[in-house]
N, C-alpha and C positions, 0 to 999 in steps of 0.2 A: 369589850375591846373591839375597836374597829378593825377591819380587815385592810391591810395595806398590800398593794400590789408589788410585793418584793419577795425574794426567796426566804424560806422559812429559816430561822436561826437556830443554832444548836445551844445547849446550855452554856457551853464554852464561850460562844459568841455573847450570850446575854450577861455572863459574868465579867467579861473583859470590855470595858468601855471604849477602849482603843481599837476593838475589832471593826472590821468592815461590816457592812450590812449584807454579806453574802454568806452563803453555806460552803465556805472553803475548808471546813474542819476535815471532812472525809469526803471529797467529791467522788461520785460513782465511778467506778472504773479506774481510778487512778491510784488507789492504795488497796492493801490487803488489811483486813480488820485482823486483830489479835484476839484469839480466844482465851477466856479466863479458865483456869484449871484448878481443881482441887485434887491433890495427889496424897494417898495415904498407903499404909501398908498393913498387912497382917502377918502372921508367922510364915505363910505360904505364898501371898501374893502381893504384888504392887498394884494398886488401883487408881485409875485416872477417871475423873468425872469433869464433864463440861456441859453447860447448857448451851444448846445449839437449836433453839427454837426457830422454826421456819426453814430449816435446812431438810432436804430429802436425803435419807441415808445413802441413795445411789449417787448423791453429789458430793460425798464425803471420801476421801482417801486417807489411809493411815499407813505410814511407812516406818520401817525399822531398819536402820543400818548401824551396825556395831551397837553402840549404846545412845544413838540419837534417834528419838522418836518424833516423827512430824505427822501432824493432822492438818490437812488442807481440805478446803471445800468451797462452797458458795451458798448464799442465800438469795433466793430470788424474790423481790417484792411481788406478792400475790396479785395485785392488780396494776394496771398501768396508770400512774398518776403523773401529770406534768409537774415539773418543779415549781411553777408559779402557784399550783393548787395546793400545796403543803401550807399549812398554817403553823405546824411545829414538826420538827424532824429530829428524833433522838435515836431511832433504830438504825442499826447498820445493815445495809442490803448490798450484797456483792461479794467478791471473793475474800476469804480469810485463811489464816494459817497459823500455827504454832509449833514450834520445835523445842523439845527439852532434851537435856542429857539425863538419862535414867540413873538413878543413885545406887542401883544394884544390878548385877547380872540377871538376865531372865531367860526363860526358854521360849525362843521365838516360835517354834513350831506348836506351841500350846496357848498362844495369845488369842483371846476372845474379845469381840467388840459387839455391843448392842445398843439400841436406841429406844428409850422409852419415854413418852410424854416430853420429847424435846432435850432429853438428857441422854448425852453419850457417856457410856461407861465402857472403859477398857480394862480388862483384867489381864495382868501379865504375871504368869507363875514364875516365882523366883528360882534360878538355877541352884542346884545343890552346891553347897559351898565345899571346896575341897578340904578334906581333913588335914589338919596340922599333923606333921610327922616329926617326931623328935629324933634327931640323929645323934647318937652317943659317939664321943670321941675316945678312941682307944690310946692309952698312955704307952708309948713304945720305949 
């Protein structure tokens, strides 16, 4: 395939015959990418996993406010490459974020986060559920 002197196209551009021949799907610096998450639970914990390859753990922030968890950070392109030099561009480089409403109450002071081989894991211990109390009605 010959090299054309034009910006690389994304898969979205290639699949859309009406798309312009520019890389305007996610221009660098103008959008935040959205993380994909896996969320599951055990009896004691809520666990969130996300692949964040290319991000430095020091560039990732995790916030919890009430039941809203936000993960925010950035991925930096490891080398400086001019747009005209890209032949194909699918990876997203730049800022990203994701906010979710937690489905259960958690213990904020016991949350732990770790990163291993580009996979972020957040373990949120579930809060103990209040016991249901039965109130007897006296007949007067």
